[in-house]
C-alpha positions as CSV (number, residue, x, y, z in Angstrom):
1,M,0.0,0.0,0.0
2,S,2.8,2.4,0.9
3,L,4.6,1.7,-2.5
4,W,1.3,2.4,-4.4
5,R,0.7,5.6,-2.4
6,S,4.2,6.9,-3.0
7,V,3.9,6.2,-6.9
8,L,0.6,8.0,-6.9
9,T,1.9,11.1,-5.0
10,N,4.9,11.3,-7.3
11,S,2.7,11.1,-10.4
12,L,0.3,13.7,-9.1
13,F,3.2,15.9,-8.0
14,S,4.7,15.6,-11.6
15,T,1.5,16.4,-13.4
16,Q,0.8,19.4,-11.0
17,S,4.2,20.7,-11.6
18,K,3.9,20.3,-15.4
19,C,0.5,22.2,-15.3
20,L,2.1,25.1,-13.2
21,L,5.0,25.3,-15.6
22,Q,2.7,25.4,-18.7
23,G,0.4,27.8,-17.1
24,M,-2.6,25.6,-16.8
25,R,-5.2,25.6,-14.0
26,C,-5.2,21.9,-13.0
27,A,-4.2,18.5,-14.5
28,S,-7.7,17.9,-15.9
29,Y,-7.3,20.8,-18.3
30,F,-4.9,18.7,-20.4
31,S,-6.2,17.1,-23.5
32,V,-4.7,15.2,-26.4
33,A,-6.8,17.1,-29.1
34,R,-5.7,20.3,-27.6
35,E,-2.0,19.2,-27.9
36,R,-2.5,18.1,-31.6
37,I,-4.7,20.9,-32.8
38,G,-3.1,23.7,-30.8
39,K,-4.4,26.9,-29.4
40,S,-7.5,28.5,-30.8
41,T,-7.7,31.9,-32.6
42,T,-9.3,33.6,-29.5
43,E,-6.5,32.3,-27.1
44,L,-3.9,33.5,-29.6
45,K,-5.5,36.9,-29.8
46,K,-5.6,37.1,-26.0
47,E,-1.8,36.2,-25.9
48,Q,-1.0,38.8,-28.6
49,Q,-3.4,41.2,-26.8
50,V,-5.1,42.1,-30.1
51,I,-7.8,44.6,-29.3
52,A,-10.9,44.6,-31.5
53,P,-12.0,48.0,-32.8
54,T,-15.0,49.3,-30.9
55,L,-18.0,50.4,-33.0
56,V,-19.5,53.7,-32.2
57,E,-23.0,53.6,-30.8
58,V,-25.1,56.8,-31.0
59,P,-28.3,56.7,-28.7
60,N,-31.1,59.3,-29.2
61,C,-34.7,59.4,-28.0
62,R,-37.8,61.7,-27.9
63,R,-40.1,61.5,-24.9
64,D,-43.9,62.3,-24.5
65,V,-44.8,62.2,-28.1
66,R,-48.6,62.5,-28.5
67,I,-49.1,59.4,-30.7
68,N,-50.6,55.9,-29.9
69,P,-47.6,53.5,-29.2
70,K,-49.0,51.0,-31.6
71,K,-49.0,53.4,-34.4
72,M,-45.4,54.5,-33.5
73,L,-44.4,50.9,-33.3
74,A,-45.2,50.2,-37.0
75,V,-42.7,52.9,-38.1
76,A,-40.1,51.9,-35.5
77,N,-40.1,48.3,-36.8
78,L,-39.9,49.6,-40.4
79,V,-36.6,51.4,-40.0
80,S,-35.0,48.9,-37.7
81,R,-31.8,47.4,-38.9
82,M,-31.7,49.6,-42.0
83,P,-29.0,51.9,-43.3
84,I,-29.5,55.4,-42.0
85,D,-30.0,57.0,-45.4
86,E,-32.6,54.4,-46.5
87,A,-34.5,54.8,-43.2
88,I,-34.8,58.6,-43.6
89,V,-36.1,58.1,-47.1
90,Q,-38.7,55.5,-46.0
91,C,-39.9,58.0,-43.2
92,Q,-39.9,60.8,-45.7
93,F,-42.3,59.0,-48.1
94,S,-44.3,57.1,-45.5
95,P,-48.1,58.3,-45.2
96,K,-48.1,57.6,-41.5
97,G,-48.0,60.6,-39.0
98,A,-45.4,58.8,-36.7
99,A,-42.9,58.7,-39.6
100,V,-42.3,62.6,-39.1
101,V,-41.2,62.1,-35.5
102,V,-39.0,59.1,-36.3
103,K,-37.3,61.0,-39.3
104,E,-36.5,63.9,-37.0
105,V,-35.0,61.7,-34.4
106,L,-32.9,59.8,-36.9
107,E,-31.6,63.1,-38.4
108,E,-30.7,64.4,-34.8
109,A,-28.8,61.1,-34.1
110,Q,-27.0,61.3,-37.4
111,K,-25.9,64.9,-36.7
112,M,-24.8,63.9,-33.1
113,A,-22.7,61.1,-34.6
114,V,-20.8,63.5,-36.7
115,E,-20.5,66.4,-34.2
116,Q,-20.1,64.6,-30.8
117,Y,-18.8,61.1,-31.7
118,G,-16.4,61.9,-34.5
119,V,-17.9,59.8,-37.3
120,E,-16.3,60.8,-40.5
121,D,-18.8,59.3,-43.0
122,K,-22.4,60.0,-41.8
123,S,-23.9,57.6,-44.3
124,H,-21.8,54.7,-42.9
125,L,-24.3,54.3,-40.2
126,F,-27.4,52.0,-39.5
127,V,-30.3,51.8,-37.1
128,D,-29.2,49.0,-34.7
129,Q,-32.2,49.4,-32.2
130,S,-35.5,51.1,-32.8
131,H,-38.2,50.7,-30.2
132,V,-41.1,52.4,-28.5
133,G,-41.9,53.0,-24.8
134,R,-45.2,53.5,-23.1
135,G,-45.9,57.1,-21.9
136,Q,-48.8,58.5,-19.9
137,H,-52.3,57.6,-21.0
138,L,-54.5,60.6,-19.8
139,R,-58.2,60.4,-19.3
140,R,-60.3,63.3,-20.6
141,I,-64.0,64.0,-21.1
142,K,-65.4,63.8,-24.5
143,F,-68.5,66.0,-24.8
144,H,-71.6,64.6,-26.8
145,G,-74.9,66.3,-27.8
146,R,-77.8,67.0,-25.4
147,G,-75.5,67.6,-22.4
148,R,-74.1,64.1,-22.4
149,F,-70.5,63.1,-22.1
150,G,-68.1,60.2,-22.5
151,R,-64.6,59.3,-21.7
152,M,-61.5,59.3,-24.0
153,K,-57.8,58.7,-23.6
154,R,-54.8,60.9,-24.8
155,Y,-52.0,58.5,-25.7
156,Y,-48.3,59.4,-25.1
157,C,-45.3,57.4,-26.0
158,H,-41.4,57.6,-26.1
159,Y,-39.2,56.6,-29.1
160,F,-35.7,55.4,-28.7
161,C,-33.1,54.6,-31.3
162,V,-29.4,53.5,-31.4
163,L,-27.1,54.1,-34.5
164,K,-24.2,52.0,-35.0
165,E,-21.3,52.5,-37.3
166,G,-20.8,49.8,-40.0
167,V,-22.7,47.6,-42.4
168,P,-26.3,46.7,-41.4
169,P,-26.8,42.9,-40.7
170,G,-30.2,43.0,-42.5
171,K,-33.7,42.3,-41.3
172,D,-34.6,38.9,-39.7
173,I,-37.7,37.9,-41.5
174,K,-39.5,34.9,-40.1
175,R,-40.6,32.7,-42.9
176,D,-42.8,30.3,-41.0
177,K,-46.0,30.5,-42.9
178,G,-46.3,29.3,-46.5
179,R,-47.2,32.6,-48.0
180,H,-43.8,34.1,-47.0
181,L,-41.9,31.3,-48.5
182,P,-40.6,31.1,-52.1
183,E,-42.5,28.8,-54.5
184,L,-40.0,26.0,-54.6
185,E,-39.5,25.9,-50.9
186,R,-43.3,26.0,-50.2
187,K,-43.8,23.0,-52.4
188,L,-41.1,21.0,-50.7
189,R,-42.3,21.9,-47.2
190,Y,-46.0,21.6,-47.9
191,P,-46.3,18.9,-50.5
192,K,-49.7,17.8,-51.9
193,T,-51.3,14.9,-50.1
194,I,-53.4,13.7,-53.0
195,K,-52.2,10.3,-54.0
196,N,-51.8,9.3,-57.7
197,S,-52.0,12.9,-58.9
198,L,-50.4,14.4,-62.0
199,A,-48.7,17.2,-60.0
200,W,-45.0,17.0,-59.8
201,W,-44.7,18.1,-56.3
């Protein structure tokens, strides 16, 4: 028993000393695949201390806008993940009243990016975040004829946006339903179940 104990302690001490020399945490961190393949690119970057360039983010908002949040949300989702120039053009030709507010906020953010954040090319920006917050919903009296009255609400909301420097990633359109799919993909996903039919799909 004593012989086996001495052999085990010597082997553990040797592995622990090797791990300490190699800068590893413990003996279980060692793997054969790691020795064959080598270090990953992230580990090499950490060793070389390669710092990734930080992208400029420009936040802007407008509070207490007298528009229903549902109506504002339609325009906010329209300009999300779009290039800044295209988003401004879409708001300019949109028939919705909320598009006027969104266009003003985006133009303010674009101006802030050049003046305060030092962005050289103002068209090299995209709308990274675009969302709406709920404001106050005030209850007011709505007067009717013959001395009667009802109750109405005045809706307020807040609009927030964040511009980021770089190329936009594009919109994530969920194509779950068949009407949003291309023709070939729709035929493959939803094949006809009529047996012995002459259709090729």
